[in-house]
C-alpha positions as CSV (number, residue, x, y, z in Angstrom):
1,M,11.6,-8.9,8.2
2,T,9.9,-12.2,8.3
3,G,6.3,-12.4,9.2
4,R,3.0,-14.2,8.2
5,I,2.7,-12.0,5.1
6,A,6.3,-11.1,4.4
7,G,6.8,-10.0,0.8
8,K,3.1,-9.6,0.0
9,I,1.6,-6.5,-1.6
10,A,-1.5,-5.2,0.2
11,L,-3.9,-2.5,-1.1
12,I,-6.0,-1.0,1.7
13,T,-8.8,1.4,0.8
14,G,-9.8,3.8,3.5
15,G,-6.3,3.2,4.8
16,A,-5.5,6.7,6.1
17,S,-7.2,6.3,9.4
18,G,-9.1,4.1,11.8
19,I,-9.4,0.4,11.0
20,G,-7.6,0.9,7.7
21,L,-4.6,2.5,9.2
22,A,-4.4,-0.1,12.0
23,T,-4.6,-2.8,9.4
24,A,-1.7,-1.2,7.4
25,E,0.4,-0.9,10.6
26,L,-0.2,-4.6,11.4
27,F,0.5,-5.7,7.8
28,I,3.8,-3.8,7.7
29,K,4.7,-5.4,11.1
30,E,4.1,-8.8,9.5
31,G,6.3,-8.0,6.6
32,A,4.0,-6.7,3.8
33,T,4.3,-3.6,1.6
34,V,1.1,-1.6,1.7
35,V,-0.6,0.8,-0.7
36,I,-2.8,3.2,1.3
37,A,-5.7,4.3,-0.8
38,D,-8.0,7.0,0.6
39,K,-10.3,9.7,-0.6
40,N,-8.3,12.2,1.4
41,G,-5.0,12.2,-0.4
42,A,-3.3,14.4,2.1
43,A,-4.3,12.0,5.0
44,A,-2.9,9.1,2.9
45,E,0.4,10.9,2.5
46,Q,0.4,11.7,6.2
47,A,-0.1,8.0,7.0
48,V,2.7,7.0,4.7
49,S,5.1,9.5,6.5
50,V,4.3,7.7,9.7
51,L,4.4,4.1,8.3
52,G,7.7,4.5,6.4
53,A,9.2,3.0,3.3
54,K,7.0,0.0,3.2
55,A,4.0,2.1,2.4
56,S,2.8,4.3,-0.4
57,A,-0.2,6.5,-0.9
58,F,-2.9,6.9,-3.5
59,A,-5.8,9.3,-3.5
60,C,-8.9,7.4,-4.6
61,D,-12.7,7.9,-4.1
62,V,-14.0,4.3,-4.3
63,S,-17.4,5.6,-5.4
64,K,-15.8,6.6,-8.8
65,S,-14.9,3.6,-10.9
66,D,-12.3,5.5,-13.0
67,E,-10.4,6.4,-9.8
68,V,-10.6,2.8,-8.6
69,Q,-9.2,1.6,-12.0
70,A,-6.4,4.2,-11.8
71,M,-5.5,3.1,-8.3
72,V,-5.3,-0.5,-9.3
73,T,-3.2,0.3,-12.4
74,A,-0.8,2.4,-10.4
75,A,-0.4,-0.2,-7.7
76,M,0.2,-2.9,-10.4
77,K,2.7,-0.7,-12.2
78,R,4.6,0.0,-9.1
79,H,4.6,-3.4,-7.5
80,G,3.8,-5.8,-10.3
81,R,0.9,-7.5,-8.4
82,I,-1.6,-7.1,-5.6
83,D,-1.7,-10.1,-3.2
84,I,-4.1,-8.8,-0.6
85,L,-7.0,-6.4,-1.0
86,I,-8.7,-4.9,2.0
87,N,-11.9,-3.1,1.0
88,N,-12.2,-0.9,4.1
89,A,-13.5,2.2,2.5
90,G,-17.2,2.7,1.8
91,Y,-19.6,5.2,0.8
92,G,-23.3,5.8,1.5
93,I,-26.2,7.2,-0.5
94,A,-28.6,9.4,1.3
95,G,-32.1,8.2,1.4
96,S,-34.2,5.3,2.6
97,V,-32.7,2.0,3.6
98,V,-34.7,-1.0,2.5
């Protein structure tokens, strides 16, 4: 398929649902291969089962640097590069907001 981002490799954190999943769907439609990274590994796998062969899943809690490094290493090993990074996942810390 040819599209605006055909042949690109995209890593999307928080990609198993909501905005992340919608982004993955659009990117695949536009020709990219996506790595769905999500704290909920089962949800990431479920998203991949819907998205198809142009997607892969990786369980990752972005608040843990060792898991982020493992995710990037795995994506690089599988695809050789990351062209697009969507930092959609986030985490909060309970307490006061300044």
